[in-house]
N, C-alpha and C positions, 0 to 999 in steps of 0.2 A: 132664172128660177127653175127652168126646165123640169127636172125630175122631182116630182112632189111626193109620190108614194104615200106612206102613212107617217112620215116624219112630222111631229108636232110643230117644230120650229119652221119647217118649210111651209106647212099649212098656214101657220100664223102669218108668214110673210106674204103668201098668196092672198089671204083674206085682206090684209092691209092694202096690198096693191090694188085689188079689185075694188075695195071701198073708195080709194083715192081716184081711181079711173072712172068709177060709176057712182058719183055721190047722190044721185037722185033715185037709184035703184033700191028696192027693198032688201033688207038684210037676209031674208029667206032665199031670195034669188042668188045672192052672193054666196051664201053657204052651200046651196045646191050646186052652183057652178064649181066651187072649190072641191066638193065631194066627187062630182063627175070628173073633174080634172084628175084627181087622185086615182079614181077607177081607170080612167083612160091610160094614164102612165103605167100603172101596175099591169094592166092587160097588155099594153104594147111591149113592156119589158119581157113578159112571158112569151109573147109571139116572137120577139126578136131572139130569145134564147132557144125556144123549142120549134119554131117554124109554124107556118100556117096549117100544115098537115101533121098530125101526131098519131101515135098508135093508141088504140083503145086499151086501157090498163088490164082489162079482163080477157078480151078476145084477141088482142093484137092486130085487129083490123085497122087500116088507116082511116082516120076521121078528121074533119075540120077541127082545128084547135078550138075548144070551148071559149077561150078568151077572145076569139074574134067577135063573138056576139056581145060580150061585155064591153069591149072597146067600141064597137059600132053603136051600142045603146048609149054609152057615155058621150060619144061624139054627137049623137042626136040631141041629147039634153043640152050639151054645150052650145050647139048651133041654135037650138030653140030659144035659149035665154037671150042671145044676142048682146051679151055684155062686151064692153071694150076691154080687151085683155091681151093685146099683142105683147106688151112687156112681160107678162106672166109666162108667155110661151117662148120668150127670148127672141122675139122678132121685131120689137118696136122700141 
């Protein structure tokens, strides 16, 4: 299931898998996880494409890619929820 991004079909598949893997978890936790996973993948794709250091669009100065913070924040949400999700990540 890897790349989730904002594809509605992929999101539905992730939600279904998370529900099956975590039947006792609240729906809100599952939806939050799926949204954080989409944010994580979107940010990671940008980092992969543009690198961890990018140029500021106005000044041209090198800066940390802003998507690093988005990815790291999404990873924090994902870890904090503690859902079973290895198959969603393609590792289980």
